C-alpha positions in Angstrom: -6.2 -17.8 9.9 -7.6 -20.9 11.9 -10.2 -21.0 14.5 -7.4 -21.8 17.1 -6.1 -18.8 16.9 -8.8 -16.7 17.8 -9.1 -19.3 20.9 -5.8 -18.7 21.8 -6.1 -14.6 21.3 -9.0 -14.8 23.7 -6.7 -16.5 26.6 -3.8 -13.8 25.9 -6.6 -10.9 26.4 -7.4 -12.5 29.9 -3.8 -12.9 30.9 -2.4 -9.9 29.7 -5.2 -7.4 30.3 -3.5 -5.5 33.1 -0.6 -4.9 30.7 -2.7 -2.5 28.7 -4.2 -0.7 31.9 -6.9 1.9 30.6 -6.1 1.3 27.0 -9.2 -0.1 25.3 -8.8 -3.9 24.2 -10.5 -4.8 20.6 -12.0 -8.1 20.4 -11.9 -9.4 16.8 -15.2 -8.6 14.9 -15.9 -11.6 12.7 -18.6 -11.6 10.2 -19.2 -14.2 7.5 -19.2 -12.8 3.8 -18.7 -15.5 1.3 -18.7 -19.2 0.9 -15.3 -21.0 1.4 -12.7 -21.1 -1.5 -9.8 -23.3 -1.7 -6.7 -22.7 -3.3 -2.9 -22.1 -2.4 -3.7 -18.5 -1.0 -5.3 -19.0 2.4 -6.4 -15.3 2.6 -5.4 -11.8 2.7 -4.7 -9.0 5.2 -6.1 -5.4 4.5 -4.3 -2.5 6.4 -6.4 0.3 7.3 -4.4 3.9 7.2 -6.7 5.8 9.8 -6.7 9.3 9.6 -3.4 11.4 10.3 -3.1 12.0 14.1 -5.6 9.6 15.2 -3.8 6.6 15.7 -6.3 4.3 14.4 -4.2 2.3 11.8 -5.9 -1.1 12.3 -5.5 -4.7 10.4 -8.0 -7.1 9.3 -8.0 -10.5 7.4 -10.0 -12.4 5.1 -9.9 -16.5 5.4 -10.7 -17.7 2.3 -11.2 -21.2 4.0 -14.0 -20.0 5.8 -15.6 -17.0 4.4 -14.8 -14.9 7.4 -13.8 -11.4 7.5 -12.2 -10.5 11.0 -11.6 -6.5 11.8 -8.8 -5.5 13.9 -6.9 -8.5 14.9 -3.5 -6.3 15.8 -4.8 -5.1 19.4 -6.0 -8.5 20.5 -3.1 -10.7 19.0 -0.8 -8.0 20.8 -2.7 -6.8 23.9 0.7 -5.7 25.4 1.5 -3.2 22.9 -0.1 0.3 24.1 -0.8 2.1 21.0 -1.2 -1.2 18.6 -0.2 -0.4 15.4 -0.2 3.6 15.4 -0.6 6.3 13.2 -1.2 6.0 9.6 -0.3 2.5 7.8 0.9 3.6 4.6 2.1 0.1 3.1 1.9 -3.7 3.6 3.6 -6.6 2.5 4.5 -10.4 3.1 8.3 -11.7 2.9 9.0 -15.1 3.9 6.8 -16.0 7.3 6.5 -12.3 8.4 4.1 -9.6 7.6 5.6 -5.9 7.4 3.3 -2.9 8.1 5.0 0.2 7.3 3.5 2.8 9.6 4.2 6.4 8.5 3.7 8.9 11.3 4.5 6.4 13.7 8.2 6.3 12.2 8.3 2.4 12.3 7.8 -0.9 10.2 5.9 -3.3 12.4 6.9 -7.1 12.2 4.6 -9.5 12.8 4.4 -13.5 12.2 2.2 -13.8 9.2 0.3 -16.8 10.6 -0.7 -15.0 13.9 -0.1 -11.4 13.7 1.8 -11.4 16.7 4.6 -8.9 17.1 8.3 -10.0 16.1 9.8 -6.7 16.5 9.8 -2.8 14.8 12.6 -1.2 12.3 12.6 2.5 13.5 12.7 4.4 10.4 11.5 8.3 10.2 8.5 9.3 8.2 8.4 5.9 6.4 6.6 5.0 3.2 6.8 2.2 1.2 8.6 -1.3 1.3 10.2 -4.3 -1.3 12.4 -7.2 -0.8 15.4 -8.3 -2.2 17.5 -11.6 -1.2 17.1 -11.1 2.4 16.9 -7.5 2.7 13.9 -5.0 3.1 14.2 -1.6 1.3 12.0 1.2 2.7 11.5 4.6 1.2 11.7 7.4 4.1 10.8 11.1 3.7 13.5 11.5 6.6 12.1 14.9 8.0 8.9 15.9 9.6 5.6 16.4 8.2 5.8 20.0 6.9 4.5 21.5 3.9 7.3 24.1 2.8 8.1 25.0 -1.0 11.7 25.3 0.5 11.9 22.0 2.2 15.7 21.1 2.6 15.7 17.7 3.9 16.4 14.8 1.2 14.9 11.4 1.7 16.4 8.3 1.5 16.1 4.3 1.3 16.9 2.3 4.2 18.5 -1.1 3.6 17.2 -3.4 6.6 18.5 -6.9 7.4 15.3 -9.2 7.7 17.0 -11.5 10.0 18.2 -9.1 12.6 15.4 -6.3 11.7 18.5 -3.9 11.9 19.1 -0.8 9.5 22.5 -1.7 7.7 22.9 1.2 5.3 21.2 4.3 3.8 21.1 5.9 0.6 20.1 9.4 -0.1 17.8 10.4 -2.8 15.4 12.9 -3.9 12.6 14.9 -2.0 9.6 12.8 -0.3 10.8 9.2 -2.0 7.4 7.2 -2.3 7.3 4.0 -4.2 10.0 1.9 -5.3 10.7 -1.3 -7.7 13.5 -3.8 -7.9 14.6 -4.9 -11.6 17.9 -6.4 -12.9 20.2 -5.3 -9.7 18.6 -1.9 -9.5 16.1 0.0 -7.3 13.9 2.5 -9.0 12.6 5.0 -6.5 9.6 7.4 -7.3 10.4 11.2 -5.5 7.3 13.0 -5.2 8.4 16.2 -3.5 5.0 16.5 -2.1 6.0 18.7 0.9 7.7 21.1 -1.6 4.3 22.3 -3.2 4.8 23.7 -5.8 8.2 23.0 -6.1 7.4 19.1 -6.8 10.0 16.5 -7.6 9.9 15.0 -10.9 12.9 12.3 -11.1 13.1 8.4 -10.7 16.3 8.0 -8.4 18.3 4.6 -9.7 20.1 2.8 -7.0 22.8 0.4 -8.0 22.2 -2.8 -5.5 25.7 -3.8 -5.5 27.2 -0.5 -4.3 23.8 1.0 -2.7 24.7 4.2 -4.1 22.3 6.6 -6.7 23.9 6.1 -10.4 21.1 8.0 -12.4 18.1 10.3 -12.2 15.6 9.8 -14.7 12.9 12.8 -15.4 9.3 11.6 -15.7 6.9 14.2 -14.3 5.8 16.1 -11.3 4.8 14.7 -7.8 5.7 11.1 -8.7 4.0 8.3 -6.5 3.8 4.4 -7.7 6.3 2.3 -9.5 6.1 -1.2 -10.9 7.8 -3.5 -13.5 6.0 -5.7 -15.9 7.4 -8.7 -17.3 8.5 -6.9 -20.6 11.1 -4.5 -19.3 8.5 -1.7 -18.7 8.5 0.3 -15.6 5.2 1.8 -14.9 5.3 5.1 -13.0 2.4 7.4 -11.9 2.3 11.0 -11.5 -0.2 12.5 -8.9 0.1 15.9 -10.9 -0.5 19.2 -9.4 -4.4 18.9 -9.0 -4.6 22.3 -10.9 -2.6 22.6 -14.3 -1.1 19.2 -14.5 -3.4 16.1 -14.3 -2.3 12.5 -12.7 -1.3 10.0 -15.5 0.8 7.3 -16.2 4.0 6.7 -17.8 6.0 3.6 -19.1 10.0 3.8 -18.9 11.7 1.1 -20.9 14.4 -0.3 -18.3 16.5 -1.7 -21.5 16.1 1.4 -24.1 16.3 3.4 -21.0 13.7 6.0 -22.3 10.0 6.6 -21.8 8.2 4.5 -24.3 4.5 5.4 -23.4 2.3 8.1 -21.8 -1.1 7.2 -20.7 -3.7 9.6 -19.9 -5.3 8.0 -16.9 -5.5 9.1 -13.3 -3.9 6.7 -10.9 -4.7 6.6 -7.1 -3.7 3.3 -6.9 -2.6 0.4 -9.2 -1.7 -3.3 -9.2 -0.3 -5.4 -11.9 -1.4 -8.9 -12.7 -0.1 -10.6 -15.9 -0.3 -7.9 -18.4 -3.2 -6.1 -16.9 -2.6 -3.0 -14.5 -5.6 -2.4 -12.7 -5.9 1.3 -11.7 -8.4 3.0 -9.4 -8.5 7.0 -8.6 -10.7 9.8 -7.2 -9.0 12.3 -9.0 -9.5 15.5 -7.1 -9.3 18.9 -9.0 -8.6 22.1 -7.0 -10.4 24.0 -9.9 -13.5 22.5 -9.9 -13.1 21.5 -6.4 -14.4 18.2 -7.0 -13.3 14.5 -7.7 -14.0 12.0 -10.3 -13.8 8.3 -9.3 -12.5 5.8 -12.2 -11.4 1.9 -12.4 -9.4 1.1 -15.5 -7.5 -1.9 -17.1 -4.3 -1.1 -19.0 -2.8 -3.6 -21.1 1.1 -3.4 -20.6 1.9 -4.8 -24.0 -0.3 -2.4 -26.0 0.4 0.5 -23.5 -3.5 1.9 -23.7 -6.7 1.8 -21.4 -8.2 -1.4 -22.6 -11.3 -1.0 -19.8 -12.8 2.1 -18.8 -14.9 0.4 -16.0 -14.2 -3.0 -14.8 -17.1 -2.5 -12.6 -19.8 -3.9 -14.9 -22.9 -4.3 -12.4 -23.1 -0.9 -11.5 -21.6 -1.1 -8.0 -19.2 1.8 -8.7 -22.4 4.1 -8.1 -22.6 3.4 -4.5 -18.5 3.5 -3.6 -17.9 7.2 -2.8 -14.1 7.3 -2.5 -12.3 4.4 -4.4 -9.1 4.4 -2.6 -7.1 0.7 -3.0 -7.2 -2.1 -5.4 -5.7 -5.4 -5.2 -6.2 -8.8 -7.6 -6.1 -12.3 -6.4 -3.4 -13.6 -8.6 -5.3 -17.1 -9.0 -8.7 -16.8 -9.3 -8.6 -12.8 -10.7 -11.4 -11.5 -8.0 -10.8 -7.6 -7.7 -11.0 -6.0 -4.6 -11.5 -2.3 -4.2 -11.5 -0.3 -1.1 -13.8 2.6 -0.4 -12.6 5.5 2.0 -15.8 6.8 2.2 -15.3 10.1 4.1 -11.8 9.2 5.2 -12.8 9.6 8.9 -15.2 6.8 9.7 -14.8 3.1 8.7 -14.6 2.4 5.1 -15.7 -0.8 2.8 -14.1 -3.5 0.9 -15.9 -4.6 -2.2 -15.1 -8.1 -3.8 -15.8 -8.3 -7.7 -15.3 -11.6 -9.9 -13.2 -11.3 -12.9 -16.1 -10.1 -14.9 -16.7 -7.2 -12.6 -19.8 -8.7 -10.7 -20.0 -7.8 -7.1 -19.7 -11.0 -4.9 -19.5 -9.6 -1.5 -18.7 -6.3 0.5 -17.9 -5.7 4.3 -17.2 -2.8 6.6 -13.5 -2.1 7.4 -11.5 0.0 9.4 -10.7 4.0 8.7 -9.4 4.5 5.2 -8.8 0.8 4.0 -5.9 0.7 1.6 -3.4 -1.8 1.2 -3.9 -5.8 0.7 -1.4 -8.5 1.1 -2.1 -12.0 0.3 -1.0 -14.8 2.4 
């Protein structure tokens, strides 16, 4: 993000301040955290979820060419938007020249210009969760119904198909209860259903949607309370289960999309995960209702060997100061590792950058509950 953008934003604030009336306008905070780096990746955006009901979802940006981290840039880039990003940022992705932020409790996907963060439009989807793209369409999971914990919850979720040119929803496919992560592989969408609102009657299936017909063609039984799903280059679909926090612990499964069966079960808790090459980086702050405590972990799973090959990728002791590991991202070129710290989930969190050997390079304060990173 270049310096002229911030000058342009400052001028917009002066001109459009009246549009916000009594709403607070947030001028970007900028702090230099490292020396400049030059690769084909310009920087990354970080979406801070914000505590539910607080309307404090915010967007940060790190510029590799300047080493400057900028906090809370959406409000100043869009001073005429009254409530800014909204309530609970749940996913973030870049497709083409656009940046997409899935804002769960505000029931929308915010669409921005990826270079300036200026709003292009929004897609209204109730209780939306995660987003993936394929051949000009965005696919977004939705819980469909309101936020209600009820073991007899009857509202099935769906996947919305959205034309990225017009930002209009063109179709829906009903799946299981409370669908979360999704992955697109070989003409099919794999959707992890959680059933999280139906505790203790969790879901345990992955819905398989045929892209051509946009209909569910199969349901795959995996485990309870599913969350994330991603595919490696060997046909392995990696699916995480949150467990029930009492008798069933969080763990990871590998489903072979060619053999159509589970080929591995890895006993590693998953709070967030990201795949780079054949390494699946996993962070967790696994909570137990039995012990009333949580246990942080930082693991690497080799997707070829299908086993944990590193129990702690942080090698310099920095893990001792991270309170609540929440999100994970890895630069695909430099293999720098980024870990977000949710801390107390109410006040600002932190972002830690480690080199490929697990040694801290820098850290910086973020917004509340830093979670999702998209490289630009």
